[in-house]
DSSP file (Angstrom, degrees, kcal/mol; ACC not computed):
  #  RESIDUE AA STRUCTURE BP1 BP2  ACC     N-H-->O    O-->H-N    N-H-->O    O-->H-N    TCO  KAPPA ALPHA  PHI   PSI    X-CA   Y-CA   Z-CA
    1    1 A X              0   0    0      0, 0.0     2,-0.0     0, 0.0     0, 0.0   0.000 360.0 360.0 360.0 134.2   38.3   75.0  130.3
    2    2 A X    >   -     0   0    0      1,-0.1     3,-1.5     4,-0.1     0, 0.0  -0.301 360.0-112.7 -68.9 155.6   39.1   77.1  133.4
    3    3 A X  T 3  S+     0   0    0      1,-0.3    -1,-0.1     3,-0.0     0, 0.0   0.818 117.1  47.0 -60.3 -33.5   37.7   80.7  133.6
    4    4 A X  T 3  S+     0   0    0      2,-0.1     2,-0.4     0, 0.0    -1,-0.3   0.434  91.0 100.2 -90.8   1.7   41.2   82.3  133.3
    5    5 A X    <   -     0   0    0     -3,-1.5     2,-0.3     8,-0.0     8,-0.0  -0.730  56.5-164.4 -89.2 132.5   42.2   80.1  130.3
    6    6 A X        -     0   0    0     -2,-0.4     8,-0.6     8,-0.1     2,-0.3  -0.862   9.1-141.3-118.1 154.2   42.0   81.7  126.9
    7    7 A X  B     -A   13   0A   0     -2,-0.3     6,-0.2     6,-0.2     2,-0.1  -0.811  16.6-127.7-108.2 150.4   42.0   80.3  123.4
    8    8 A X    >   -     0   0    0      4,-3.0     3,-2.3    -2,-0.3    -1,-0.1  -0.260  45.7 -80.6 -85.4-176.3   43.7   81.8  120.4
    9    9 A X  T 3  S+     0   0    0      1,-0.3    -1,-0.1     2,-0.1    -2,-0.0   0.748 130.4  54.4 -59.5 -25.5   41.9   82.4  117.1
   10   10 A X  T 3  S-     0   0    0      2,-0.2    -1,-0.3     1,-0.0     3,-0.1   0.462 118.7-107.9 -88.7  -0.3   42.2   78.7  116.1
   11   11 A X  S <  S+     0   0    0     -3,-2.3     2,-0.3     1,-0.3    -2,-0.1   0.533  82.4 118.8  87.9   6.0   40.6   77.5  119.2
   12   12 A X  S    S-     0   0    0      1,-0.0    -4,-3.0     5,-0.0    -1,-0.3  -0.767  72.8-104.5-103.8 150.6   43.9   76.2  120.7
   13   13 A X  B >   -A    7   0A   0     -2,-0.3     3,-1.9    -6,-0.2     4,-0.4  -0.507  53.6 -90.8 -67.0 140.1   45.5   77.3  123.9
   14   14 A X  T 3  S+     0   0    0     -8,-0.6    -1,-0.1     1,-0.2    28,-0.1  -0.267 108.8  11.7 -54.5 132.0   48.5   79.5  123.2
   15   15 A X  T 3  S+     0   0    0     26,-0.2     3,-0.5    27,-0.1    -1,-0.2   0.287 102.0  93.1  89.7 -11.1   51.7   77.5  122.9
   16   16 A X  S <  S+     0   0    0     -3,-1.9    -2,-0.1     1,-0.2     4,-0.1   0.609  71.3  68.2 -93.7  -9.4   50.2   74.0  122.8
   17   17 A X  S    S+     0   0    0     -4,-0.4     2,-0.3     2,-0.1    -1,-0.2  -0.022  88.1  86.6 -97.9  31.5   50.0   73.7  119.0
   18   18 A X  S    S-     0   0    0     -3,-0.5     2,-1.2    22,-0.0     3,-0.1  -0.841  84.9-110.9-126.8 162.0   53.8   73.6  118.5
   19   19 A X     >  -     0   0    0     -2,-0.3     4,-2.8     1,-0.2     5,-0.3  -0.782  35.5-174.2 -90.2  92.4   56.5   71.0  118.5
   20   20 A X  H  > S+     0   0    0     -2,-1.2     4,-2.9     1,-0.2     5,-0.3   0.827  78.4  56.0 -63.4 -32.7   58.2   72.2  121.6
   21   21 A X  H  > S+     0   0    0      2,-0.2     4,-2.0     3,-0.2    -1,-0.2   0.951 113.1  39.5 -65.1 -47.7   61.1   69.8  121.2
   22   22 A X  H  > S+     0   0    0      2,-0.2     4,-2.4     1,-0.2    -2,-0.2   0.941 121.0  43.8 -66.9 -47.1   62.0   71.0  117.8
   23   23 A X  H  X S+     0   0    0     -4,-2.8     4,-2.5     1,-0.2    -2,-0.2   0.910 112.9  52.3 -65.9 -41.8   61.4   74.7  118.6
   24   24 A X  H  <>S+     0   0    0     -4,-2.9     5,-2.9    -5,-0.3     4,-0.4   0.898 112.0  45.7 -61.5 -41.1   63.2   74.4  122.0
   25   25 A X  H ><5S+     0   0    0     -4,-2.0     3,-0.9    -5,-0.3    -1,-0.2   0.921 113.3  49.4 -67.7 -43.6   66.2   72.9  120.3
   26   26 A X  H 3<5S+     0   0    0     -4,-2.4    -2,-0.2     1,-0.2    -1,-0.2   0.871 115.8  43.0 -62.9 -37.8   66.2   75.5  117.5
   27   27 A X  T 3<5S-     0   0    0     -4,-2.5    74,-1.5    -5,-0.2    -1,-0.2   0.436 111.0-121.8 -89.1   0.4   65.9   78.4  120.0
   28   28 A X  T < 5 +     0   0    0     -3,-0.9     2,-0.5    -4,-0.4    -3,-0.2   0.891  51.1 165.0  59.6  42.7   68.5   76.9  122.4
   29   29 A X      < -     0   0    0     -5,-2.9    -1,-0.2    -6,-0.2     5,-0.1  -0.776  46.3-104.7 -87.9 130.5   66.0   76.8  125.3
   30   30 A X    >   -     0   0    0     -2,-0.5     3,-2.5     1,-0.1     4,-0.4  -0.292  26.8-124.3 -55.9 136.5   67.2   74.5  128.1
   31   31 A X  G >  S+     0   0    0      1,-0.3     3,-1.6     2,-0.2     4,-0.3   0.821 108.5  63.8 -54.1 -35.6   65.3   71.3  128.1
   32   32 A X  G 3  S+     0   0    0      1,-0.3    -1,-0.3     2,-0.1     3,-0.2   0.585 100.8  54.1 -70.0  -6.4   64.2   71.7  131.7
   33   33 A X  G X  S+     0   0    0     -3,-2.5     3,-1.5     1,-0.1    -1,-0.3   0.507  81.0  90.6 -98.5  -7.6   62.2   74.9  130.6
   34   34 A X  T <  S+     0   0    0     -3,-1.6    -2,-0.1    -4,-0.4    -1,-0.1   0.786  87.7  48.5 -62.8 -28.1   60.2   73.1  127.8
   35   35 A X  T 3  S+     0   0    0     -4,-0.3     2,-0.4    -3,-0.2    -1,-0.3   0.490  81.8 114.2 -90.3  -2.9   57.4   72.3  130.2
   36   36 A X    <>  -     0   0    0     -3,-1.5     4,-2.6     1,-0.2     3,-0.3  -0.566  63.4-145.3 -69.3 119.6   57.2   75.8  131.6
   37   37 A X  H  > S+     0   0    0     -2,-0.4     4,-2.3     1,-0.2    -1,-0.2   0.859  98.8  52.1 -57.6 -37.5   53.7   77.2  130.5
   38   38 A X  H  > S+     0   0    0      2,-0.2     4,-2.3     1,-0.2    -1,-0.2   0.902 111.4  47.0 -65.9 -39.3   55.1   80.7  130.0
   39   39 A X  H  > S+     0   0    0     -3,-0.3     4,-2.8     2,-0.2     5,-0.2   0.895 111.0  51.9 -68.3 -40.2   57.9   79.4  127.8
   40   40 A X  H  X S+     0   0    0     -4,-2.6     4,-2.3     2,-0.2    -2,-0.2   0.903 110.1  49.1 -61.8 -40.4   55.5   77.3  125.8
   41   41 A X  H  X S+     0   0    0     -4,-2.3     4,-2.3    -5,-0.2    -2,-0.2   0.942 112.0  48.0 -64.1 -46.9   53.3   80.4  125.3
   42   42 A X  H  X S+     0   0    0     -4,-2.3     4,-2.6     1,-0.2    -2,-0.2   0.933 113.2  47.4 -58.3 -47.8   56.4   82.5  124.2
   43   43 A X  H  X S+     0   0    0     -4,-2.8     4,-2.8     1,-0.2    -1,-0.2   0.879 109.0  55.4 -63.9 -37.4   57.5   79.8  121.8
   44   44 A X  H  X S+     0   0    0     -4,-2.3     4,-2.2    -5,-0.2    -1,-0.2   0.916 109.7  45.8 -60.3 -43.5   54.0   79.5  120.4
   45   45 A X  H  X S+     0   0    0     -4,-2.3     4,-2.8     2,-0.2     5,-0.3   0.925 112.2  51.7 -64.2 -44.1   53.9   83.2  119.6
   46   46 A X  H  X S+     0   0    0     -4,-2.6     4,-2.6     1,-0.2    -2,-0.2   0.933 110.7  47.7 -58.0 -47.8   57.4   82.9  118.1
   47   47 A X  H  X S+     0   0    0     -4,-2.8     4,-2.3     1,-0.2    -1,-0.2   0.921 114.4  45.8 -62.0 -45.2   56.4   80.0  115.8
   48   48 A X  H  X S+     0   0    0     -4,-2.2     4,-2.4     2,-0.2    -1,-0.2   0.901 113.6  48.6 -68.0 -40.2   53.2   81.7  114.7
   49   49 A X  H  X S+     0   0    0     -4,-2.8     4,-2.7     2,-0.2    -2,-0.2   0.926 112.3  49.4 -63.4 -44.3   54.9   85.1  114.0
   50   50 A X  H  X S+     0   0    0     -4,-2.6     4,-2.2    -5,-0.3    -2,-0.2   0.898 111.5  48.8 -63.1 -40.7   57.7   83.3  112.1
   51   51 A X  H  X S+     0   0    0     -4,-2.3     4,-2.4    -5,-0.2    -1,-0.2   0.925 113.2  46.5 -65.3 -44.2   55.2   81.4  110.0
   52   52 A X  H  X S+     0   0    0     -4,-2.4     4,-2.6     2,-0.2     5,-0.2   0.895 110.6  53.1 -65.1 -39.7   53.2   84.5  109.2
   53   53 A X  H  X S+     0   0    0     -4,-2.7     4,-2.3     2,-0.2    -1,-0.2   0.927 110.9  46.6 -61.1 -44.7   56.3   86.4  108.3
   54   54 A X  H  X S+     0   0    0     -4,-2.2     4,-2.4     2,-0.2    -2,-0.2   0.908 111.9  51.0 -64.5 -41.2   57.4   83.7  105.9
   55   55 A X  H  X S+     0   0    0     -4,-2.4     4,-2.2     1,-0.2    -2,-0.2   0.910 111.8  47.0 -62.5 -42.0   53.9   83.6  104.3
   56   56 A X  H  X S+     0   0    0     -4,-2.6     4,-2.2     2,-0.2    -1,-0.2   0.885 109.4  53.9 -67.9 -37.6   53.9   87.4  103.9
   57   57 A X  H  X S+     0   0    0     -4,-2.3     4,-1.4     1,-0.2    -2,-0.2   0.941 111.6  45.5 -59.6 -46.9   57.4   87.3  102.3
   58   58 A X  H  X S+     0   0    0     -4,-2.4     4,-1.9     1,-0.2    -2,-0.2   0.884 110.4  54.5 -63.2 -38.6   56.2   84.7   99.8
   59   59 A X  H  X S+     0   0    0     -4,-2.2     4,-2.5     1,-0.2    -1,-0.2   0.858 102.3  57.1 -65.5 -35.3   53.0   86.8   99.2
   60   60 A X  H  < S+     0   0    0     -4,-2.2     4,-0.3     1,-0.2    -1,-0.2   0.923 110.2  45.5 -59.1 -42.8   55.1   89.9   98.3
   61   61 A X  H  < S+     0   0    0     -4,-1.4     3,-0.3     1,-0.2    -2,-0.2   0.862 120.5  37.4 -70.1 -36.1   56.8   87.8   95.6
   62   62 A X  H  < S+     0   0    0     -4,-1.9     3,-0.2     1,-0.2    -2,-0.2   0.698 120.4  43.0 -92.3 -19.8   53.7   86.3   94.2
   63   63 A X  S >< S+     0   0    0     -4,-2.5     3,-1.3    -5,-0.2    16,-0.5   0.143  71.8 119.0-112.1  19.9   51.3   89.2   94.5
   64   64 A X  T 3  S+     0   0    0     -3,-0.3    15,-0.3    -4,-0.3    -1,-0.2   0.823  87.6  30.7 -58.0 -33.0   53.5   92.1   93.3
   65   65 A X  T 3  S+     0   0    0     -3,-0.2    -1,-0.3    13,-0.1    -2,-0.1   0.289  86.4 133.5-110.4   9.5   51.2   92.9   90.4
   66   66 A X    <   -     0   0    0     -3,-1.3    12,-0.5     1,-0.1     2,-0.3  -0.361  52.6-130.1 -64.2 137.0   47.9   91.9   91.8
   67   67 A X        -     0   0    0     10,-0.1     2,-0.2    11,-0.1    -1,-0.1  -0.696  16.8-137.5 -87.3 139.9   45.1   94.5   91.3
   68   68 A X        -     0   0    0     -2,-0.3     5,-0.0     1,-0.1     9,-0.0  -0.569  35.5 -83.7 -89.4 158.6   43.0   95.5   94.2
   69   69 A X    >   -     0   0    0     -2,-0.2     3,-2.2     1,-0.1    -1,-0.1  -0.230  46.7-105.2 -57.6 154.0   39.2   95.9   94.0
   70   70 A X  G >  S+     0   0    0      1,-0.3     3,-2.1     2,-0.2    -1,-0.1   0.802 116.5  64.9 -54.3 -36.0   38.1   99.3   92.8
   71   71 A X  G 3  S+     0   0    0      1,-0.3    -1,-0.3     3,-0.0    -2,-0.1   0.660  99.5  55.4 -66.8 -12.3   37.0  100.6   96.2
   72   72 A X  G X  S+     0   0    0     -3,-2.2     3,-1.7     3,-0.0    -1,-0.3   0.294  76.5 134.2-100.4   9.0   40.7  100.4   97.2
   73   73 A X  T <   +     0   0    0     -3,-2.1     3,-0.1     1,-0.3    -4,-0.0  -0.293  67.5  29.8 -55.7 141.5   42.0  102.6   94.4
   74   74 A X  T 3  S+     0   0    0      1,-0.4    -1,-0.3     0, 0.0     2,-0.2   0.417 100.4 103.3  87.6  -1.9   44.4  105.2   95.6
   75   75 A X  S <  S-     0   0    0     -3,-1.7    -1,-0.4     1,-0.1     3,-0.1  -0.523  87.0 -68.3-102.7 176.0   45.7  103.1   98.5
   76   76 A X        -     0   0    0     -2,-0.2    -1,-0.1    -3,-0.1     5,-0.0  -0.382  59.3-106.7 -65.1 140.2   48.9  101.1   98.8
   77   77 A X     >  -     0   0    0      1,-0.1     4,-2.2    -2,-0.1     3,-0.2  -0.191  30.8-104.9 -65.3 161.8   49.1   98.2   96.4
   78   78 A X  H  > S+     0   0    0    -12,-0.5     4,-2.7     1,-0.2     5,-0.2   0.897 119.5  51.3 -57.1 -46.6   48.8   94.7   97.8
   79   79 A X  H  > S+     0   0    0    -16,-0.5     4,-2.5   -15,-0.3    -1,-0.2   0.881 109.5  51.5 -61.2 -37.8   52.5   93.9   97.6
   80   80 A X  H  > S+     0   0    0      2,-0.2     4,-2.5    -3,-0.2    -1,-0.2   0.901 110.3  48.7 -66.5 -40.2   53.4   97.1   99.4
   81   81 A X  H  X S+     0   0    0     -4,-2.2     4,-2.6     2,-0.2    -2,-0.2   0.940 112.9  47.2 -63.1 -46.8   51.0   96.2  102.2
   82   82 A X  H  X S+     0   0    0     -4,-2.7     4,-2.7     1,-0.2    -2,-0.2   0.900 111.3  52.0 -62.1 -40.3   52.4   92.7  102.5
   83   83 A X  H  X S+     0   0    0     -4,-2.5     4,-2.5    -5,-0.2    -1,-0.2   0.930 110.3  48.0 -62.4 -45.1   56.0   94.1  102.5
   84   84 A X  H  X S+     0   0    0     -4,-2.5     4,-2.3     1,-0.2    -2,-0.2   0.937 114.2  46.2 -60.7 -47.1   55.2   96.5  105.3
   85   85 A X  H  X S+     0   0    0     -4,-2.6     4,-2.1     1,-0.2    -1,-0.2   0.895 112.0  51.8 -62.9 -39.7   53.5   93.8  107.4
   86   86 A X  H  X S+     0   0    0     -4,-2.7     4,-1.4    -5,-0.2    -1,-0.2   0.902 110.0  48.5 -64.8 -41.2   56.4   91.4  106.7
   87   87 A X  H  X S+     0   0    0     -4,-2.5     4,-1.4     2,-0.2    -1,-0.2   0.900 110.6  51.0 -65.9 -40.5   58.9   94.0  107.8
   88   88 A X  H  X S+     0   0    0     -4,-2.3     4,-2.3     1,-0.2    -1,-0.2   0.870 107.5  53.8 -64.5 -35.6   57.0   94.7  111.0
   89   89 A X  H  X S+     0   0    0     -4,-2.1     4,-2.9     2,-0.2    -1,-0.2   0.821 102.1  58.0 -68.7 -29.4   56.8   91.0  111.7
   90   90 A X  H  X S+     0   0    0     -4,-1.4     4,-2.1     2,-0.2    -1,-0.2   0.885 107.6  48.1 -64.0 -37.0   60.6   90.9  111.4
   91   91 A X  H  X S+     0   0    0     -4,-1.4     4,-2.5     2,-0.2    -2,-0.2   0.941 112.4  47.6 -66.1 -46.9   60.7   93.5  114.2
   92   92 A X  H  X S+     0   0    0     -4,-2.3     4,-2.8     1,-0.2     5,-0.2   0.900 109.4  54.6 -60.4 -40.9   58.3   91.4  116.3
   93   93 A X  H  X S+     0   0    0     -4,-2.9     4,-1.9     1,-0.2    -1,-0.2   0.937 110.4  45.7 -54.9 -49.2   60.4   88.3  115.6
   94   94 A X  H  X S+     0   0    0     -4,-2.1     4,-0.6     1,-0.2    -2,-0.2   0.892 112.4  50.7 -65.2 -40.0   63.5   90.1  117.0
   95   95 A X  H >< S+     0   0    0     -4,-2.5     3,-0.8     1,-0.2    -2,-0.2   0.930 113.4  44.3 -64.3 -45.5   61.6   91.4  120.0
   96   96 A X  H 3< S+     0   0    0     -4,-2.8    -1,-0.2     1,-0.2    -2,-0.2   0.817 112.9  52.5 -69.1 -29.8   60.2   87.9  120.9
   97   97 A X  H >< S+     0   0    0     -4,-1.9     3,-3.4    -5,-0.2     6,-0.3   0.524  74.3 133.8 -84.4  -5.6   63.6   86.3  120.3
   98   98 A X  T << S+     0   0    0     -3,-0.8     6,-0.2    -4,-0.6     8,-0.1  -0.217  80.2  13.9 -51.9 125.2   65.5   88.6  122.6
   99   99 A X  T 3  S+     0   0    0      4,-3.3     2,-0.3     6,-0.4    -1,-0.3   0.318 111.9  99.5  91.4  -7.3   67.8   86.4  124.7
  100  100 A X  S X  S-     0   0    0     -3,-3.4     3,-2.4     3,-0.4    -1,-0.3  -0.855  87.2 -35.0-116.3 149.9   67.2   83.3  122.5
  101  101 A X  G >  S-     0   0    0    -74,-1.5     3,-0.6    -2,-0.3   -74,-0.1  -0.066 128.6  -7.1  42.3-126.3   69.3   81.7  119.8
  102  102 A X  G 3  S+     0   0    0      1,-0.3    -1,-0.3     2,-0.1     3,-0.3   0.520 129.3  68.9 -79.6  -0.9   71.2   84.3  117.7
  103  103 A X  G <   +     0   0    0     -3,-2.4    -4,-3.3    -6,-0.3    -3,-0.4  -0.172  61.8 132.5-100.2  37.6   69.4   87.2  119.5
  104  104 A X    <   +     0   0    0     -3,-0.6     2,-0.2    -5,-0.2    -1,-0.2   0.756  49.5  76.3 -66.6 -26.4   71.2   86.5  122.7
  105  105 A X  S    S-     0   0    0     -3,-0.3    -6,-0.4     1,-0.1    -5,-0.1  -0.523  93.2 -96.8 -88.4 155.7   72.2   90.1  123.5
  106  106 A X        -     0   0    0     -2,-0.2     2,-1.0    -8,-0.1     8,-0.2  -0.403  35.5-120.1 -66.8 141.3   69.9   92.7  124.8
  107  107 A X        +     0   0    0      6,-0.1     2,-0.3    -2,-0.1    -1,-0.1  -0.742  56.8 141.1 -88.3 103.3   68.4   95.0  122.1
  108  108 A X    >   -     0   0    0     -2,-1.0     3,-2.2     1,-0.0     6,-0.4  -0.946  58.9 -67.8-141.1 159.4   69.6   98.4  123.0
  109  109 A X  T 3  S+     0   0    0     -2,-0.3     3,-0.1     1,-0.3     4,-0.0  -0.144 118.8  25.1 -50.8 137.4   70.9  101.6  121.2
  110  110 A X  T 3  S+     0   0    0      1,-0.3    -1,-0.3     2,-0.1     2,-0.2   0.192  95.6 114.4  93.8 -16.0   74.2  101.1  119.6
  111  111 A X  S <> S-     0   0    0     -3,-2.2     4,-2.0     1,-0.1    -1,-0.3  -0.519  75.8-120.9 -86.5 157.3   73.9   97.3  119.3
  112  112 A X  H  > S+     0   0    0      1,-0.2     4,-2.0     2,-0.2     5,-0.1   0.871 115.4  55.3 -62.0 -37.0   73.7   95.5  115.9
  113  113 A X  H  > S+     0   0    0      2,-0.2     4,-2.1     1,-0.2    -1,-0.2   0.896 106.4  50.2 -63.3 -39.8   70.3   94.1  116.9
  114  114 A X  H  > S+     0   0    0     -6,-0.4     4,-2.5     1,-0.2    -1,-0.2   0.903 108.5  52.2 -65.2 -41.3   69.0   97.6  117.6
  115  115 A X  H  X S+     0   0    0     -4,-2.0     4,-2.5     1,-0.2    -1,-0.2   0.881 107.8  53.0 -61.4 -37.9   70.3   98.7  114.2
  116  116 A X  H  X S+     0   0    0     -4,-2.0     4,-2.4     2,-0.2     5,-0.2   0.927 109.0  48.7 -62.2 -46.1   68.4   95.8  112.6
  117  117 A X  H  X S+     0   0    0     -4,-2.1     4,-2.4     1,-0.2     5,-0.2   0.927 111.9  49.2 -59.7 -45.3   65.2   96.8  114.4
  118  118 A X  H  X S+     0   0    0     -4,-2.5     4,-2.6     1,-0.2    -2,-0.2   0.924 110.9  50.1 -60.5 -45.8   65.6  100.4  113.2
  119  119 A X  H  X S+     0   0    0     -4,-2.5     4,-2.5     1,-0.2    -1,-0.2   0.925 112.2  46.3 -60.0 -46.8   66.2   99.3  109.6
  120  120 A X  H  X S+     0   0    0     -4,-2.4     4,-2.2     2,-0.2    -1,-0.2   0.886 112.6  50.0 -66.9 -38.9   63.1   97.1  109.5
  121  121 A X  H  X S+     0   0    0     -4,-2.4     4,-2.6    -5,-0.2     5,-0.2   0.921 111.2  49.5 -64.2 -42.7   60.9   99.7  111.1
  122  122 A X  H  X S+     0   0    0     -4,-2.6     4,-2.1    -5,-0.2    -2,-0.2   0.922 110.9  50.0 -60.7 -44.2   62.2  102.3  108.5
  123  123 A X  H  X S+     0   0    0     -4,-2.5     4,-0.5     1,-0.2    -1,-0.2   0.897 115.3  43.9 -59.5 -41.4   61.5   99.8  105.7
  124  124 A X  H  < S+     0   0    0     -4,-2.2    -2,-0.2     1,-0.2    -1,-0.2   0.878 120.4  37.3 -72.7 -39.1   58.0   99.2  106.9
  125  125 A X  H ><>S+     0   0    0     -4,-2.6     5,-1.9     1,-0.2     3,-1.5   0.694  93.3  82.5 -93.4 -20.6   57.0  102.8  107.7
  126  126 A X  H ><5S+     0   0    0     -4,-2.1     3,-2.3     1,-0.3    -1,-0.2   0.883  86.9  57.2 -55.6 -44.1   58.6  104.8  104.9
  127  127 A X  T 3<5S+     0   0    0     -4,-0.5    -1,-0.3     1,-0.3    -2,-0.1   0.732 107.4  51.0 -61.0 -18.0   55.8  104.1  102.3
  128  128 A X  T < 5S-     0   0    0     -3,-1.5    -1,-0.3     2,-0.1    -2,-0.2   0.295 120.2-109.2-100.5   8.1   53.4  105.7  104.8
  129  129 A X  T < 5S+     0   0    0     -3,-2.3     2,-0.3     1,-0.3    -3,-0.2   0.683  74.1 136.0  75.7  18.0   55.5  108.8  105.3
  130  130 A X      < -     0   0    0     -5,-1.9     2,-0.4    -8,-0.1    -1,-0.3  -0.754  40.1-151.6-101.5 148.3   56.6  107.9  108.8
  131  131 A X        -     0   0    0     -2,-0.3     2,-0.6    -3,-0.1    -9,-0.1  -0.936  10.1-134.8-121.8 140.2   60.2  108.2  110.1
  132  132 A X        +     0   0    0     -2,-0.4     2,-0.5   -14,-0.1   -10,-0.0  -0.832  22.8 179.9 -94.0 124.6   61.9  106.3  112.8
  133  133 A X        -     0   0    0     -2,-0.6    -2,-0.0     0, 0.0     2,-0.0  -0.891  19.1-144.2-127.1 100.9   63.9  108.4  115.2
  134  134 A X        -     0   0    0     -2,-0.5     2,-0.2     1,-0.1    -2,-0.0  -0.330  19.5-119.8 -63.2 142.2   65.6  106.4  117.9
  135  135 A X              0   0    0      1,-0.1   -26,-0.1    -2,-0.0    -1,-0.1  -0.538 360.0 360.0 -76.7 148.9   65.8  108.0  121.4
  136  136 A X              0   0    0     -2,-0.2    -1,-0.1   -27,-0.0    -2,-0.0   0.404 360.0 360.0-107.8 360.0   69.3  108.6  122.8
């Protein structure tokens, strides 16, 4: 491995553990860009974020009533934590997808995509008493 090459937590180079053909087609990436290392890295992040978001969504549904260990009493319940993380990953999903598939337009104030980001951030941060205030 070259000195400037880094591995992700699973020991794989970012972007190489994906089916680039399937992901590239789904994201409407031109075929001649599939071998681009920067595009592979981006798609790798997109795939992993999407998988984690789906896992957290499922966990919200299955762990809604799970009790936390006693030392975590007084903190947000497990389902609430998963919901917050899942909503933040929806924002990350939208940010990484900008310019790809159905996120083709730039995410800027006044756009439907921007409203989506604001909504998901509000959903995620409200349980923690935080408010989203878009700049104008």
